[in-house]
N, C-alpha and C positions, 0 to 999 in steps of 0.2 A: 689732789691732783693739780700740781702747779702748772701743768701744760694747758689744762682746760679751766682752771680756776674754780674747781668744784670738789666737794667732798664726795667720795665714792663709797657707798654702802652696798655690800652684796650679801644676800641670804639672811639667815637668822630664823629662829623658831617662829613658825607661823607665816613666814614670807621667804621660804627656803630658796626659791629660784629667781628672785627679783634683784635687779640692779637699780638702785635709787641714787640720784644725784642732787646734792644740796648746793645751791648757788649763793647762799648767804641770807636768803629770805624765804625760800620755798623749796619743796621737794619736787623732782620730776622723775617719773618712772621711765627708765630707758628701755629700748626694745632692740637689743643687740642681735646680730645674725647668729652669734654663737655665744654660749655661756658655759661656765663650769656646771657640773651636776649640782642639783639643789643640796644645800648644806647649811650647817651652823658651826660656830666655833672656829672659823678660819682666821688667819692673821693677814694683814695688809700693810703695805708701805709704798711710798712713792720712790721710784728709781730715777734720779735726774740724768743718769747716763743714757737711758733709753726713752725718757720722758713718758714712762708708763707707770701704772700702779700694779705692783705685784701682789698676788694672792697665793697663800699656801695652805694646804691641808684642811683640817676640820673633820666634821662627821656628817655623812650624808643623811638625808631625811629619814631613811629607815634605820639609821644607827651605825652604818658601816664606817669605820675610820679610813681616811684617805691621806695621801701625802703627795698629791700632784701640785704643780705650780702653774699659774696662769698670769697673763698680763692684760690690763685694760688700756687701750690706746685712745680713749675718748669716745669711741664709737662702738667697739665690740671687744669681746674677749678672745684671746688666743692661748692655747696650751703650749707651755715651754718645756715642761718636764713631767713625765709620768710618775716619777718617784722611785724608780729602780735604783738601788744602792744609795738612797738618800736618807733624809731624816725619818724618824718614826712617824707613822700615820696617827691622826687623831687631833682633837681639839686641845686648847691650852698652850699653843705656841704664841710667840710674840716676835714681831719683825720690826727693825728700825734701820734707817740709813745713817751711816757714820761719815759725815762730810770731811772730818779731819783725815781719815784713812781711806776715804773713797771706797767704802765697803757696805754691802747690804748684809746685815747680821740677823740670823734667825736663832731663837732659843726654843727648844722643844723639850717637853717632858716625856720621860720614858713610859709613864703609866705605872711604874713600880716605885714605891716610896723609897726603897733601899738603893735605887740606882740614880746617878747624877742627871741633871738637866744637860742636854747636849747643845753645843754651839756649832752653827753651820754658816758658811760664807757663800754667797751667790757669785758664780763666775760669769754669769751672763747666759749660760746654757744648763748649768747644773749646780747643786749644792755640794760643797766640799767641807770636810771636818778637820779643823786644826787638831794637832796631836794632843795638846794640853788645854783645850778650850772649854772643858766641862765645868759646870757649877756643881757644888756638893749635893749629895742626896738630901732630900727634904725640901729643896727649892722647887716645889712642884709647879709653881707658876711665877714667873719673874717679869713683871712689866719693865720695859726699858725705853730709853729715849736719849738723844744726844744733849749733853749739858754744855751750853755756850760759855759758861763760866770757866770750867776746867778743860774745855775743848776735848771732851772724851765721852764715850758712850757709857751710861750707867744702867745697871739693872738692880732691882730691889727684890731680894728673896722674900717669898711669901708662903704662907700656909703650910707650916711645918706639920708633918704627919707623925704617926706613932713610931716607936723603935723598929728598925735600927736607924732612924733618921739622925742626921748629924747636927740638927739645929740650924739649918741655913735660913730659916724664916726671919723676916724683919731685919735683914742685913743689907748693906749697900756694897755693890761691886763695880769695879771700873775695868773697862776693856782696853787693851793696848794693841790689839790686832792679832794676838796669838794666844793670850790667856787672860783670865780674870784675876784681879787683885781685890782682896777683901779690905775695905776701908776701915779705919779705926772705929772701934765701938764708941757710940755717943751716949751722953747722959740721957737724952730724949730721942726716941726713935719711933717712927710710925709702926703701928701694929695692924697687920692685915691689909696693907695697901694693895689695891686691886687694879688700878689704872694710873698711868703716868703720861704726861704730855707737857709741852712747853706753853707757858702763857706769854705770848709775844709782848703784851703790854708791860709786864714786869721784867721780861728777859730772864725768867727763872722757870725751872721745872716745878710742876705742881703734882704731887701725889695725892690721889683721892682714895679713901677707904670706902669706895662706892658699894662694895659687896658686903661690908661689915660695919656699916655706919652706926647701927644700933649699939654696938659695944665700944664705940670710939668717943673719947672726950672731945676730940677735934677730928672731923673727917678730912680736912685738907692740910697738907704739909708742903712747905716751900724749901727747895734745896738752894742754899746760898753759895755752894762751891766746896764747903767742908762739912756742913752739918745740916740736918733737917730742923726746920722751925715750924711749929704749929701756927696756922693762920686762924685768926678769929673769924668765924663764919657761922652762919645759921645752919639749920638742918638741910640735908640734901633733898632736892625736889624729886629725885628719881631713885628707884631701887635697882641695884645692880647695873648702874650706868657705866658708860665708857667715855673717857675724855678724848677729844680730837683737837689738834691745833689747826685753826684756819689761818694759814700764813698770809693769804691774800688780803684778808680783812683784819689781820692782827688781833685775832680773838681766840680765847680758849673756850671750846664748846663742850657741853655735856649732853650725850644722847642716852635716853633710857625711858622706861615706863614710869609715868607720873605715879607717885605713891597713892594719890586719891583715886586714880583710875584702877589701880590694882585692887584697892579695897572695894571698889564698886563692881569688880568683875570684868573690867575692860583693860586692855594693855596696849594703847596706842604708843608710838614712839615720840617722845617729846624732845625738844631741842632748847637748851638754855645756854646763855653766855655768862662768863664770869665777869662781874663788874669790878671797878677799882676798889670797892669796899669788901671784896671777897664774898659777895652774895651772888645768887643766881637769878638772872632775868630771863623769863621764857620768851622765845622767839616765835615758835609755831610748833605744830605737831601734825602727824598723820595718824589716821585711825580708821 
């Protein structure tokens, strides 16, 4: 949240109804007057036009999929759209701001492997769908972020499923405001990338195979503008983590449950920062 200089975390398994704020050194539990229903698997992104953090969808604590949209103004949450005539409900979406086109873009999966991932644009009051903005079937989850090198929004297809999937996993796509273009196949490409964000120190996108690290020769990949390059890095400190860009402090953060804590039967949320040597340094954690 560039307006308040905090990272906003809402919900998640075991902490479904909570709003947590990260100020660069510690977490603070917020007490908003109004909040979305308790959930996990929602997507969030900062909207510079309204200076709010948008939140979409996810799955409620009992398991019900939803497709509502909320905004965090630094103090409380407000509902913007209930989801009628909008994107499919459920978890697995990803949201990102495109500063080149001044668009908030949302990718949602249909939940059916044979159907394409849908693209939606936020108008300020509702989500609208471009006529040719879908990603191919098989891209069941596509992390995306704005690439400062090519000045465009990129999405990485992930997690190809069984037939009739078209093999959209492990591919890189570029958004032009109306449709996605498949970038040329590369000799080396990430496998099972699960989270993507900008490392402000390098000025490059970093893709993390955070959900599939055990099967990866390298869990971190850097996008140079035309190709992915594996980064020499040690093992990931968290299982199933999520990358977040802390633009105020110029850091790439990793949120997740420490591997040691999982093995011990505890799952606090740890926070790490990527160092210049592509290693992770732990900042703090809640538990």
